[in-house]
PDB file as gemmi writes it, atoms N, CA and C in Angstrom:
CRYST1    1.000    1.000    1.000  90.00  90.00  90.00 P 1                      
ATOM      1  N   UNK A   1      34.365-143.887-103.709  1.00  0.00           N  
ATOM      2  CA  UNK A   1      35.954-143.912-102.909  1.00  0.00           C  
ATOM      3  C   UNK A   1      36.859-145.350-103.118  1.00  0.00           C  
ATOM      4  N   UNK A   2      37.771-145.293-103.619  1.00  0.00           N  
ATOM      5  CA  UNK A   2      38.785-146.017-103.677  1.00  0.00           C  
ATOM      6  C   UNK A   2      39.625-146.498-102.530  1.00  0.00           C  
ATOM      7  N   UNK A   3      39.394-145.799-101.464  1.00  0.00           N  
ATOM      8  CA  UNK A   3      39.880-145.907-100.574  1.00  0.00           C  
ATOM      9  C   UNK A   3      39.555-147.369 -99.655  1.00  0.00           C  
ATOM     10  N   UNK A   4      40.253-147.732 -99.002  1.00  0.00           N  
ATOM     11  CA  UNK A   4      40.464-148.840 -98.145  1.00  0.00           C  
ATOM     12  C   UNK A   4      39.543-148.657 -96.957  1.00  0.00           C  
ATOM     13  N   UNK A   5      38.894-149.574 -96.373  1.00  0.00           N  
ATOM     14  CA  UNK A   5      37.908-149.760 -95.127  1.00  0.00           C  
ATOM     15  C   UNK A   5      39.153-149.014 -94.015  1.00  0.00           C  
ATOM     16  N   UNK A   6      40.299-149.329 -94.014  1.00  0.00           N  
ATOM     17  CA  UNK A   6      41.379-149.133 -93.252  1.00  0.00           C  
ATOM     18  C   UNK A   6      41.897-147.533 -93.332  1.00  0.00           C  
ATOM     19  N   UNK A   7      41.947-147.179 -94.656  1.00  0.00           N  
ATOM     20  CA  UNK A   7      42.397-145.572 -95.040  1.00  0.00           C  
ATOM     21  C   UNK A   7      41.086-145.167 -94.013  1.00  0.00           C  
ATOM     22  N   UNK A   8      40.008-145.124 -94.410  1.00  0.00           N  
ATOM     23  CA  UNK A   8      38.484-144.832 -94.159  1.00  0.00           C  
ATOM     24  C   UNK A   8      38.575-144.408 -92.799  1.00  0.00           C  
ATOM     25  N   UNK A   9      38.931-145.292 -91.865  1.00  0.00           N  
ATOM     26  CA  UNK A   9      39.008-145.196 -90.441  1.00  0.00           C  
ATOM     27  C   UNK A   9      39.879-144.463 -90.030  1.00  0.00           C  
ATOM     28  N   UNK A  10      40.948-144.396 -90.685  1.00  0.00           N  
ATOM     29  CA  UNK A  10      42.145-143.634 -90.077  1.00  0.00           C  
ATOM     30  C   UNK A  10      41.790-142.077 -90.469  1.00  0.00           C  
ATOM     31  N   UNK A  11      41.306-141.689 -91.693  1.00  0.00           N  
ATOM     32  CA  UNK A  11      40.973-140.369 -92.279  1.00  0.00           C  
ATOM     33  C   UNK A  11      39.482-139.970 -90.989  1.00  0.00           C  
ATOM     34  N   UNK A  12      38.803-140.900 -90.515  1.00  0.00           N  
ATOM     35  CA  UNK A  12      37.690-140.577 -89.826  1.00  0.00           C  
ATOM     36  C   UNK A  12      38.245-140.167 -88.397  1.00  0.00           C  
ATOM     37  N   UNK A  13      39.423-140.997 -88.073  1.00  0.00           N  
ATOM     38  CA  UNK A  13      39.324-140.534 -86.635  1.00  0.00           C  
ATOM     39  C   UNK A  13      40.702-139.264 -86.543  1.00  0.00           C  
ATOM     40  N   UNK A  14      41.345-139.139 -87.586  1.00  0.00           N  
ATOM     41  CA  UNK A  14      42.050-137.825 -88.027  1.00  0.00           C  
ATOM     42  C   UNK A  14      40.808-136.697 -87.568  1.00  0.00           C  
ATOM     43  N   UNK A  15      39.652-136.704 -88.572  1.00  0.00           N  
ATOM     44  CA  UNK A  15      38.749-135.841 -88.475  1.00  0.00           C  
ATOM     45  C   UNK A  15      38.275-135.846 -86.865  1.00  0.00           C  
ATOM     46  N   UNK A  16      38.033-136.903 -86.163  1.00  0.00           N  
ATOM     47  CA  UNK A  16      37.136-136.980 -85.235  1.00  0.00           C  
ATOM     48  C   UNK A  16      38.213-135.870 -84.047  1.00  0.00           C  
ATOM     49  N   UNK A  17      38.879-136.381 -84.029  1.00  0.00           N  
ATOM     50  CA  UNK A  17      40.152-135.963 -83.109  1.00  0.00           C  
ATOM     51  C   UNK A  17      40.587-134.363 -83.691  1.00  0.00           C  
ATOM     52  N   UNK A  18      40.201-133.554 -84.602  1.00  0.00           N  
ATOM     53  CA  UNK A  18      40.099-132.411 -85.032  1.00  0.00           C  
ATOM     54  C   UNK A  18      39.287-131.780 -84.363  1.00  0.00           C  
ATOM     55  N   UNK A  19      38.340-132.023 -84.880  1.00  0.00           N  
ATOM     56  CA  UNK A  19      36.621-131.391 -84.756  1.00  0.00           C  
ATOM     57  C   UNK A  19      36.214-131.794 -83.464  1.00  0.00           C  
ATOM     58  N   UNK A  20      35.765-132.840 -82.563  1.00  0.00           N  
ATOM     59  CA  UNK A  20      35.511-133.220 -81.792  1.00  0.00           C  
ATOM     60  C   UNK A  20      35.965-133.386 -80.727  1.00  0.00           C  
ATOM     61  N   UNK A  21      37.102-133.506 -80.529  1.00  0.00           N  
ATOM     62  CA  UNK A  21      37.920-134.141 -79.087  1.00  0.00           C  
ATOM     63  C   UNK A  21      38.659-133.200 -78.726  1.00  0.00           C  
ATOM     64  N   UNK A  22      38.835-133.496 -77.247  1.00  0.00           N  
ATOM     65  CA  UNK A  22      39.881-131.955 -76.754  1.00  0.00           C  
ATOM     66  C   UNK A  22      41.113-132.110 -77.318  1.00  0.00           C  
ATOM     67  N   UNK A  23      42.221-131.022 -77.217  1.00  0.00           N  
ATOM     68  CA  UNK A  23      43.503-131.543 -78.222  1.00  0.00           C  
ATOM     69  C   UNK A  23      44.157-132.205 -76.495  1.00  0.00           C  
ATOM     70  N   UNK A  24      45.249-133.146 -77.004  1.00  0.00           N  
ATOM     71  CA  UNK A  24      45.476-133.922 -75.986  1.00  0.00           C  
ATOM     72  C   UNK A  24      45.174-135.482 -75.902  1.00  0.00           C  
ATOM     73  N   UNK A  25      43.771-135.473 -76.306  1.00  0.00           N  
ATOM     74  CA  UNK A  25      43.250-136.433 -75.842  1.00  0.00           C  
ATOM     75  C   UNK A  25      43.554-137.700 -76.468  1.00  0.00           C  
ATOM     76  N   UNK A  26      44.170-138.576 -76.266  1.00  0.00           N  
ATOM     77  CA  UNK A  26      44.988-139.764 -76.716  1.00  0.00           C  
ATOM     78  C   UNK A  26      44.341-141.079 -76.775  1.00  0.00           C  
ATOM     79  N   UNK A  27      42.843-141.448 -76.175  1.00  0.00           N  
ATOM     80  CA  UNK A  27      42.553-142.489 -76.113  1.00  0.00           C  
ATOM     81  C   UNK A  27      42.185-143.184 -77.591  1.00  0.00           C  
ATOM     82  N   UNK A  28      41.716-144.168 -77.613  1.00  0.00           N  
ATOM     83  CA  UNK A  28      40.940-144.690 -78.695  1.00  0.00           C  
ATOM     84  C   UNK A  28      39.714-144.183 -78.931  1.00  0.00           C  
ATOM     85  N   UNK A  29      39.229-144.152 -80.410  1.00  0.00           N  
ATOM     86  CA  UNK A  29      38.056-143.648 -81.179  1.00  0.00           C  
ATOM     87  C   UNK A  29      37.621-144.919 -81.406  1.00  0.00           C  
ATOM     88  N   UNK A  30      36.117-145.525 -80.820  1.00  0.00           N  
ATOM     89  CA  UNK A  30      35.391-146.626 -81.207  1.00  0.00           C  
ATOM     90  C   UNK A  30      35.136-146.847 -82.275  1.00  0.00           C  
ATOM     91  N   UNK A  31      35.285-147.542 -83.400  1.00  0.00           N  
ATOM     92  CA  UNK A  31      34.813-147.995 -84.600  1.00  0.00           C  
ATOM     93  C   UNK A  31      33.594-148.657 -84.596  1.00  0.00           C  
ATOM     94  N   UNK A  32      32.495-148.505 -84.630  1.00  0.00           N  
ATOM     95  CA  UNK A  32      31.097-149.291 -84.780  1.00  0.00           C  
ATOM     96  C   UNK A  32      31.027-150.007 -86.566  1.00  0.00           C  
ATOM     97  N   UNK A  33      31.657-149.286 -87.233  1.00  0.00           N  
ATOM     98  CA  UNK A  33      31.079-150.440 -88.546  1.00  0.00           C  
ATOM     99  C   UNK A  33      31.078-149.259 -89.728  1.00  0.00           C  
ATOM    100  N   UNK A  34      31.513-149.376 -90.967  1.00  0.00           N  
ATOM    101  CA  UNK A  34      31.699-149.069 -91.995  1.00  0.00           C  
ATOM    102  C   UNK A  34      30.934-149.719 -93.378  1.00  0.00           C  
ATOM    103  N   UNK A  35      29.947-148.520 -93.992  1.00  0.00           N  
ATOM    104  CA  UNK A  35      29.424-149.258 -94.905  1.00  0.00           C  
ATOM    105  C   UNK A  35      29.601-148.075 -95.960  1.00  0.00           C  
ATOM    106  N   UNK A  36      30.224-148.374 -97.235  1.00  0.00           N  
ATOM    107  CA  UNK A  36      30.366-147.503 -98.563  1.00  0.00           C  
ATOM    108  C   UNK A  36      29.547-147.685 -99.675  1.00  0.00           C  
ATOM    109  N   UNK A  37      28.832-146.334 -99.847  1.00  0.00           N  
ATOM    110  CA  UNK A  37      27.945-146.287-100.964  1.00  0.00           C  
ATOM    111  C   UNK A  37      28.452-145.586-101.702  1.00  0.00           C  
ATOM    112  N   UNK A  38      29.232-146.452-103.250  1.00  0.00           N  
ATOM    113  CA  UNK A  38      29.552-146.182-104.332  1.00  0.00           C  
ATOM    114  C   UNK A  38      28.859-145.099-105.196  1.00  0.00           C  
ATOM    115  N   UNK A  39      27.454-145.048-104.946  1.00  0.00           N  
ATOM    116  CA  UNK A  39      26.605-143.980-106.018  1.00  0.00           C  
ATOM    117  C   UNK A  39      26.130-143.019-105.140  1.00  0.00           C  
ATOM    118  N   UNK A  40      26.423-142.462-103.920  1.00  0.00           N  
ATOM    119  CA  UNK A  40      25.866-141.957-102.829  1.00  0.00           C  
ATOM    120  C   UNK A  40      26.346-140.387-103.267  1.00  0.00           C  
ATOM    121  N   UNK A  41      26.336-139.418-102.453  1.00  0.00           N  
ATOM    122  CA  UNK A  41      26.466-137.926-102.753  1.00  0.00           C  
ATOM    123  C   UNK A  41      27.817-138.100-103.202  1.00  0.00           C  
ATOM    124  N   UNK A  42      28.053-137.263-104.675  1.00  0.00           N  
ATOM    125  CA  UNK A  42      29.455-137.256-105.367  1.00  0.00           C  
ATOM    126  C   UNK A  42      29.939-136.006-104.541  1.00  0.00           C  
ATOM    127  N   UNK A  43      31.290-136.750-104.677  1.00  0.00           N  
ATOM    128  CA  UNK A  43      32.721-135.830-104.243  1.00  0.00           C  
ATOM    129  C   UNK A  43      33.477-134.875-105.210  1.00  0.00           C  
ATOM    130  N   UNK A  44      33.671-134.307-104.704  1.00  0.00           N  
ATOM    131  CA  UNK A  44      34.373-133.182-105.920  1.00  0.00           C  
ATOM    132  C   UNK A  44      35.885-133.552-106.009  1.00  0.00           C  
ATOM    133  N   UNK A  45      36.365-133.686-107.525  1.00  0.00           N  
ATOM    134  CA  UNK A  45      37.396-134.016-107.571  1.00  0.00           C  
ATOM    135  C   UNK A  45      38.754-133.067-107.242  1.00  0.00           C  
ATOM    136  N   UNK A  46      39.546-133.535-107.066  1.00  0.00           N  
ATOM    137  CA  UNK A  46      40.701-132.416-106.860  1.00  0.00           C  
ATOM    138  C   UNK A  46      41.037-131.345-108.063  1.00  0.00           C  
ATOM    139  N   UNK A  47      41.263-130.018-107.729  1.00  0.00           N  
ATOM    140  CA  UNK A  47      41.065-128.993-108.555  1.00  0.00           C  
ATOM    141  C   UNK A  47      39.855-128.701-108.862  1.00  0.00           C  
ATOM    142  N   UNK A  48      38.726-129.081-108.506  1.00  0.00           N  
ATOM    143  CA  UNK A  48      37.523-128.641-108.432  1.00  0.00           C  
ATOM    144  C   UNK A  48      37.369-127.163-108.407  1.00  0.00           C  
ATOM    145  N   UNK A  49      38.063-126.549-107.157  1.00  0.00           N  
ATOM    146  CA  UNK A  49      37.876-124.844-106.860  1.00  0.00           C  
ATOM    147  C   UNK A  49      38.642-124.505-108.197  1.00  0.00           C  
ATOM    148  N   UNK A  50      39.667-124.432-108.318  1.00  0.00           N  
ATOM    149  CA  UNK A  50      40.205-124.249-109.414  1.00  0.00           C  
ATOM    150  C   UNK A  50      39.253-123.977-110.977  1.00  0.00           C  
ATOM    151  N   UNK A  51      38.924-124.989-111.195  1.00  0.00           N  
ATOM    152  CA  UNK A  51      37.604-125.022-112.210  1.00  0.00           C  
ATOM    153  C   UNK A  51      37.082-124.097-111.937  1.00  0.00           C  
ATOM    154  N   UNK A  52      36.233-123.690-110.565  1.00  0.00           N  
ATOM    155  CA  UNK A  52      35.086-123.142-110.352  1.00  0.00           C  
ATOM    156  C   UNK A  52      35.846-121.524-110.608  1.00  0.00           C  
ATOM    157  N   UNK A  53      37.104-121.425-110.285  1.00  0.00           N  
ATOM    158  CA  UNK A  53      37.486-120.032-109.942  1.00  0.00           C  
ATOM    159  C   UNK A  53      37.834-119.436-111.604  1.00  0.00           C  
ATOM    160  N   UNK A  54      38.063-120.429-112.275  1.00  0.00           N  
ATOM    161  CA  UNK A  54      38.504-120.108-113.870  1.00  0.00           C  
ATOM    162  C   UNK A  54      37.103-119.856-114.143  1.00  0.00           C  
ATOM    163  N   UNK A  55      36.131-120.599-114.135  1.00  0.00           N  
ATOM    164  CA  UNK A  55      35.052-120.390-115.062  1.00  0.00           C  
ATOM    165  C   UNK A  55      34.087-118.945-114.508  1.00  0.00           C  
ATOM    166  N   UNK A  56      34.484-118.358-112.799  1.00  0.00           N  
ATOM    167  CA  UNK A  56      33.689-117.201-112.204  1.00  0.00           C  
ATOM    168  C   UNK A  56      34.724-116.381-113.125  1.00  0.00           C  
ATOM    169  N   UNK A  57      35.943-116.332-113.171  1.00  0.00           N  
ATOM    170  CA  UNK A  57      37.102-114.806-113.867  1.00  0.00           C  
ATOM    171  C   UNK A  57      36.523-114.452-115.312  1.00  0.00           C  
ATOM    172  N   UNK A  58      36.079-115.853-116.321  1.00  0.00           N  
ATOM    173  CA  UNK A  58      35.698-115.961-117.429  1.00  0.00           C  
ATOM    174  C   UNK A  58      34.527-115.448-117.816  1.00  0.00           C  
ATOM    175  N   UNK A  59      33.319-115.829-116.864  1.00  0.00           N  
ATOM    176  CA  UNK A  59      31.957-115.306-117.129  1.00  0.00           C  
ATOM    177  C   UNK A  59      31.673-114.371-117.443  1.00  0.00           C  
ATOM    178  N   UNK A  60      30.945-114.029-118.372  1.00  0.00           N  
ATOM    179  CA  UNK A  60      30.594-112.271-118.779  1.00  0.00           C  
ATOM    180  C   UNK A  60      29.497-111.809-118.123  1.00  0.00           C  
ATOM    181  N   UNK A  61      29.717-110.818-117.796  1.00  0.00           N  
ATOM    182  CA  UNK A  61      28.677-110.107-116.998  1.00  0.00           C  
ATOM    183  C   UNK A  61      27.553-110.307-117.243  1.00  0.00           C  
ATOM    184  N   UNK A  62      26.442-110.539-116.336  1.00  0.00           N  
ATOM    185  CA  UNK A  62      25.231-110.883-116.408  1.00  0.00           C  
ATOM    186  C   UNK A  62      24.793-111.878-116.516  1.00  0.00           C  
ATOM    187  N   UNK A  63      25.621-113.132-116.632  1.00  0.00           N  
ATOM    188  CA  UNK A  63      25.704-114.560-116.648  1.00  0.00           C  
ATOM    189  C   UNK A  63      26.073-114.770-115.394  1.00  0.00           C  
ATOM    190  N   UNK A  64      24.849-115.502-114.938  1.00  0.00           N  
ATOM    191  CA  UNK A  64      24.750-116.167-113.481  1.00  0.00           C  
ATOM    192  C   UNK A  64      24.749-117.639-113.387  1.00  0.00           C  
ATOM    193  N   UNK A  65      25.675-118.320-113.091  1.00  0.00           N  
ATOM    194  CA  UNK A  65      25.677-119.876-112.939  1.00  0.00           C  
ATOM    195  C   UNK A  65      25.649-120.215-111.624  1.00  0.00           C  
ATOM    196  N   UNK A  66      24.868-121.444-111.274  1.00  0.00           N  
ATOM    197  CA  UNK A  66      24.000-121.878-110.160  1.00  0.00           C  
ATOM    198  C   UNK A  66      23.718-123.347-110.287  1.00  0.00           C  
ATOM    199  N   UNK A  67      24.284-123.985-109.163  1.00  0.00           N  
ATOM    200  CA  UNK A  67      23.901-125.482-108.941  1.00  0.00           C  
ATOM    201  C   UNK A  67      24.766-125.947-107.626  1.00  0.00           C  
ATOM    202  N   UNK A  68      24.691-127.200-107.485  1.00  0.00           N  
ATOM    203  CA  UNK A  68      24.882-127.734-106.424  1.00  0.00           C  
ATOM    204  C   UNK A  68      26.472-128.014-106.817  1.00  0.00           C  
ATOM    205  N   UNK A  69      27.054-127.871-107.855  1.00  0.00           N  
ATOM    206  CA  UNK A  69      28.475-128.010-108.309  1.00  0.00           C  
ATOM    207  C   UNK A  69      29.066-126.830-107.441  1.00  0.00           C  
ATOM    208  N   UNK A  70      28.721-125.488-106.689  1.00  0.00           N  
ATOM    209  CA  UNK A  70      29.186-124.541-106.812  1.00  0.00           C  
ATOM    210  C   UNK A  70      29.280-124.811-105.094  1.00  0.00           C  
ATOM    211  N   UNK A  71      28.559-125.416-104.447  1.00  0.00           N  
ATOM    212  CA  UNK A  71      28.308-125.051-103.188  1.00  0.00           C  
ATOM    213  C   UNK A  71      28.010-126.208-102.055  1.00  0.00           C  
ATOM    214  N   UNK A  72      27.818-127.509-102.823  1.00  0.00           N  
ATOM    215  CA  UNK A  72      27.418-128.669-102.187  1.00  0.00           C  
ATOM    216  C   UNK A  72      26.138-128.983-102.519  1.00  0.00           C  
ATOM    217  N   UNK A  73      25.943-130.221-102.190  1.00  0.00           N  
ATOM    218  CA  UNK A  73      25.192-131.157-102.433  1.00  0.00           C  
ATOM    219  C   UNK A  73      23.635-130.989-101.315  1.00  0.00           C  
ATOM    220  N   UNK A  74      23.734-130.766-100.336  1.00  0.00           N  
ATOM    221  CA  UNK A  74      23.094-130.681 -99.136  1.00  0.00           C  
ATOM    222  C   UNK A  74      22.047-129.453 -99.688  1.00  0.00           C  
ATOM    223  N   UNK A  75      20.441-129.907 -99.162  1.00  0.00           N  
ATOM    224  CA  UNK A  75      19.512-128.954 -99.326  1.00  0.00           C  
ATOM    225  C   UNK A  75      19.840-127.517 -98.941  1.00  0.00           C  
ATOM    226  N   UNK A  76      20.006-127.524 -97.658  1.00  0.00           N  
ATOM    227  CA  UNK A  76      20.706-126.436 -97.025  1.00  0.00           C  
ATOM    228  C   UNK A  76      20.864-125.604 -97.690  1.00  0.00           C  
ATOM    229  N   UNK A  77      22.694-125.918 -98.235  1.00  0.00           N  
ATOM    230  CA  UNK A  77      23.476-125.301 -98.747  1.00  0.00           C  
ATOM    231  C   UNK A  77      23.051-124.872 -99.980  1.00  0.00           C  
ATOM    232  N   UNK A  78      22.232-125.508-100.960  1.00  0.00           N  
ATOM    233  CA  UNK A  78      21.688-125.094-102.216  1.00  0.00           C  
ATOM    234  C   UNK A  78      20.262-124.093-102.186  1.00  0.00           C  
ATOM    235  N   UNK A  79      19.953-124.190-100.969  1.00  0.00           N  
ATOM    236  CA  UNK A  79      18.679-122.717-100.674  1.00  0.00           C  
ATOM    237  C   UNK A  79      19.623-121.502-100.362  1.00  0.00           C  
ATOM    238  N   UNK A  80      20.715-121.899 -99.552  1.00  0.00           N  
ATOM    239  CA  UNK A  80      21.549-121.011 -98.795  1.00  0.00           C  
ATOM    240  C   UNK A  80      22.088-120.114-100.160  1.00  0.00           C  
ATOM    241  N   UNK A  81      22.767-121.155-101.087  1.00  0.00           N  
ATOM    242  CA  UNK A  81      23.449-120.366-102.171  1.00  0.00           C  
ATOM    243  C   UNK A  81      22.189-119.403-103.005  1.00  0.00           C  
ATOM    244  N   UNK A  82      21.130-120.249-103.248  1.00  0.00           N  
ATOM    245  CA  UNK A  82      20.121-119.503-104.438  1.00  0.00           C  
ATOM    246  C   UNK A  82      19.280-118.020-103.624  1.00  0.00           C  
ATOM    247  N   UNK A  83      19.682-118.112-102.424  1.00  0.00           N  
ATOM    248  CA  UNK A  83      19.395-117.106-101.520  1.00  0.00           C  
ATOM    249  C   UNK A  83      20.603-115.640-102.155  1.00  0.00           C  
ATOM    250  N   UNK A  84      21.284-116.475-101.964  1.00  0.00           N  
ATOM    251  CA  UNK A  84      22.777-115.327-101.991  1.00  0.00           C  
ATOM    252  C   UNK A  84      22.423-114.757-103.631  1.00  0.00           C  
ATOM    253  N   UNK A  85      22.345-115.736-104.451  1.00  0.00           N  
ATOM    254  CA  UNK A  85      22.489-115.402-106.041  1.00  0.00           C  
ATOM    255  C   UNK A  85      21.374-114.838-106.410  1.00  0.00           C  
ATOM    256  N   UNK A  86      20.383-114.788-105.559  1.00  0.00           N  
ATOM    257  CA  UNK A  86      19.225-113.973-106.104  1.00  0.00           C  
ATOM    258  C   UNK A  86      19.588-112.541-105.608  1.00  0.00           C  
ATOM    259  N   UNK A  87      19.885-112.516-104.668  1.00  0.00           N  
ATOM    260  CA  UNK A  87      20.603-111.033-104.594  1.00  0.00           C  
ATOM    261  C   UNK A  87      21.753-110.577-105.115  1.00  0.00           C  
ATOM    262  N   UNK A  88      22.499-111.459-105.584  1.00  0.00           N  
ATOM    263  CA  UNK A  88      23.494-110.575-106.773  1.00  0.00           C  
ATOM    264  C   UNK A  88      22.718-110.142-107.991  1.00  0.00           C  
ATOM    265  N   UNK A  89      22.035-111.174-108.066  1.00  0.00           N  
ATOM    266  CA  UNK A  89      21.171-110.536-109.903  1.00  0.00           C  
ATOM    267  C   UNK A  89      20.275-109.575-109.606  1.00  0.00           C  
ATOM    268  N   UNK A  90      19.651-109.454-108.205  1.00  0.00           N  
ATOM    269  CA  UNK A  90      18.757-108.265-107.694  1.00  0.00           C  
ATOM    270  C   UNK A  90      19.654-107.163-108.069  1.00  0.00           C  
ATOM    271  N   UNK A  91      20.928-106.635-107.232  1.00  0.00           N  
ATOM    272  CA  UNK A  91      21.367-106.272-107.510  1.00  0.00           C  
ATOM    273  C   UNK A  91      21.812-105.588-108.858  1.00  0.00           C  
ATOM    274  N   UNK A  92      22.502-106.432-109.954  1.00  0.00           N  
ATOM    275  CA  UNK A  92      23.166-106.550-111.191  1.00  0.00           C  
ATOM    276  C   UNK A  92      21.750-105.861-111.853  1.00  0.00           C  
ATOM    277  N   UNK A  93      20.724-106.473-111.892  1.00  0.00           N  
ATOM    278  CA  UNK A  93      19.206-105.394-112.438  1.00  0.00           C  
ATOM    279  C   UNK A  93      19.349-104.490-112.383  1.00  0.00           C  
ATOM    280  N   UNK A  94      19.126-104.055-110.938  1.00  0.00           N  
ATOM    281  CA  UNK A  94      18.833-102.773-110.148  1.00  0.00           C  
ATOM    282  C   UNK A  94      19.670-101.414-110.941  1.00  0.00           C  
ATOM    283  N   UNK A  95      21.207-101.905-110.993  1.00  0.00           N  
ATOM    284  CA  UNK A  95      22.138-101.269-111.834  1.00  0.00           C  
ATOM    285  C   UNK A  95      21.906-100.900-113.153  1.00  0.00           C  
ATOM    286  N   UNK A  96      21.787-102.094-113.730  1.00  0.00           N  
ATOM    287  CA  UNK A  96      20.777-101.963-115.405  1.00  0.00           C  
ATOM    288  C   UNK A  96      19.836-101.004-115.493  1.00  0.00           C  
ATOM    289  N   UNK A  97      18.796-101.499-114.538  1.00  0.00           N  
ATOM    290  CA  UNK A  97      17.436-100.468-114.925  1.00  0.00           C  
ATOM    291  C   UNK A  97      18.238 -99.029-114.715  1.00  0.00           C  
ATOM    292  N   UNK A  98      18.756 -98.395-113.625  1.00  0.00           N  
ATOM    293  CA  UNK A  98      19.438 -97.234-112.905  1.00  0.00           C  
ATOM    294  C   UNK A  98      20.054 -96.620-114.167  1.00  0.00           C  
ATOM    295  N   UNK A  99      20.891 -97.453-115.269  1.00  0.00           N  
ATOM    296  CA  UNK A  99      21.798 -96.914-116.071  1.00  0.00           C  
ATOM    297  C   UNK A  99      20.970 -96.534-117.264  1.00  0.00           C  
ATOM    298  N   UNK A 100      19.506 -96.844-117.523  1.00  0.00           N  
ATOM    299  CA  UNK A 100      18.495 -96.620-118.628  1.00  0.00           C  
ATOM    300  C   UNK A 100      18.437 -95.332-118.475  1.00  0.00           C  
ATOM    301  N   UNK A 101      18.656 -94.460-119.777  1.00  0.00           N  
ATOM    302  CA  UNK A 101      17.802 -92.926-119.728  1.00  0.00           C  
ATOM    303  C   UNK A 101      16.230 -93.058-119.087  1.00  0.00           C  
ATOM    304  N   UNK A 102      15.850 -92.229-118.930  1.00  0.00           N  
ATOM    305  CA  UNK A 102      14.319 -91.790-118.606  1.00  0.00           C  
ATOM    306  C   UNK A 102      13.715 -92.298-119.688  1.00  0.00           C  
ATOM    307  N   UNK A 103      13.612 -91.560-120.723  1.00  0.00           N  
ATOM    308  CA  UNK A 103      12.846 -92.031-121.617  1.00  0.00           C  
ATOM    309  C   UNK A 103      12.557 -93.348-122.540  1.00  0.00           C  
ATOM    310  N   UNK A 104      14.094 -93.919-122.344  1.00  0.00           N  
ATOM    311  CA  UNK A 104      13.939 -95.532-123.097  1.00  0.00           C  
ATOM    312  C   UNK A 104      13.358 -95.817-121.632  1.00  0.00           C  
ATOM    313  N   UNK A 105      13.583 -96.114-120.137  1.00  0.00           N  
ATOM    314  CA  UNK A 105      12.849 -96.533-119.311  1.00  0.00           C  
ATOM    315  C   UNK A 105      11.526 -96.446-119.410  1.00  0.00           C  
ATOM    316  N   UNK A 106      10.681 -95.560-119.668  1.00  0.00           N  
ATOM    317  CA  UNK A 106       9.414 -95.203-119.917  1.00  0.00           C  
ATOM    318  C   UNK A 106       8.721 -95.505-121.130  1.00  0.00           C  
ATOM    319  N   UNK A 107       9.640 -95.870-122.403  1.00  0.00           N  
ATOM    320  CA  UNK A 107       8.730 -96.596-123.292  1.00  0.00           C  
ATOM    321  C   UNK A 107       9.106 -97.733-122.946  1.00  0.00           C  
ATOM    322  N   UNK A 108      10.149 -98.380-122.232  1.00  0.00           N  
ATOM    323  CA  UNK A 108       9.971 -99.848-122.182  1.00  0.00           C  
ATOM    324  C   UNK A 108       9.009-100.233-120.904  1.00  0.00           C  
ATOM    325  N   UNK A 109       8.494 -99.463-120.033  1.00  0.00           N  
ATOM    326  CA  UNK A 109       7.614 -99.714-119.038  1.00  0.00           C  
ATOM    327  C   UNK A 109       6.426 -99.528-119.854  1.00  0.00           C  
ATOM    328  N   UNK A 110       5.985 -98.814-121.214  1.00  0.00           N  
ATOM    329  CA  UNK A 110       4.760 -98.760-121.887  1.00  0.00           C  
ATOM    330  C   UNK A 110       4.934 -99.674-122.154  1.00  0.00           C  
ATOM    331  N   UNK A 111       5.658-100.701-122.722  1.00  0.00           N  
ATOM    332  CA  UNK A 111       5.314-102.183-123.588  1.00  0.00           C  
ATOM    333  C   UNK A 111       6.186-101.521-125.093  1.00  0.00           C  
ATOM    334  N   UNK A 112       6.397-100.418-125.354  1.00  0.00           N  
ATOM    335  CA  UNK A 112       6.563-100.441-126.406  1.00  0.00           C  
ATOM    336  C   UNK A 112       8.168-100.669-126.885  1.00  0.00           C  
ATOM    337  N   UNK A 113       8.474-100.913-128.190  1.00  0.00           N  
ATOM    338  CA  UNK A 113       9.801-101.461-128.525  1.00  0.00           C  
ATOM    339  C   UNK A 113      10.536 -99.929-128.950  1.00  0.00           C  
ATOM    340  N   UNK A 114      11.900-100.057-128.370  1.00  0.00           N  
ATOM    341  CA  UNK A 114      12.484 -98.718-128.993  1.00  0.00           C  
ATOM    342  C   UNK A 114      13.421 -99.024-130.102  1.00  0.00           C  
ATOM    343  N   UNK A 115      13.251 -98.354-131.134  1.00  0.00           N  
ATOM    344  CA  UNK A 115      14.426 -98.536-132.394  1.00  0.00           C  
ATOM    345  C   UNK A 115      15.372 -97.374-132.557  1.00  0.00           C  
ATOM    346  N   UNK A 116      16.633 -98.068-132.800  1.00  0.00           N  
ATOM    347  CA  UNK A 116      17.452 -97.103-133.429  1.00  0.00           C  
ATOM    348  C   UNK A 116      16.773 -96.171-134.511  1.00  0.00           C  
ATOM    349  N   UNK A 117      16.992 -94.642-134.464  1.00  0.00           N  
ATOM    350  CA  UNK A 117      16.742 -93.777-135.648  1.00  0.00           C  
ATOM    351  C   UNK A 117      17.817 -94.171-136.771  1.00  0.00           C  
TER     352      UNK A 117                                                      
END                                                                             
């Protein structure tokens, strides 16, 4: 981050008041210290969600993209995303298999290659 310690403290104070404290609490949040890890967990740049949306809109059917750039780098987020994406892929493949004519499907299951006449 390029923020100063003062800016980081201010943002943390705002977040704590919004998430953890009761409305109307006007006391001071105790500051214990700060340490910036410049090469820690990457932060998405402004516009990242727009880029993802554009990629998703233009992604061809049957191409599934995944990774921590979509849902976050925390292990739990990656696992949850993987499970959800696996369900989407499974559903897609089931629909594709259901659309195959029975004769072609039997040929494919037998390990034979279907050829066009």
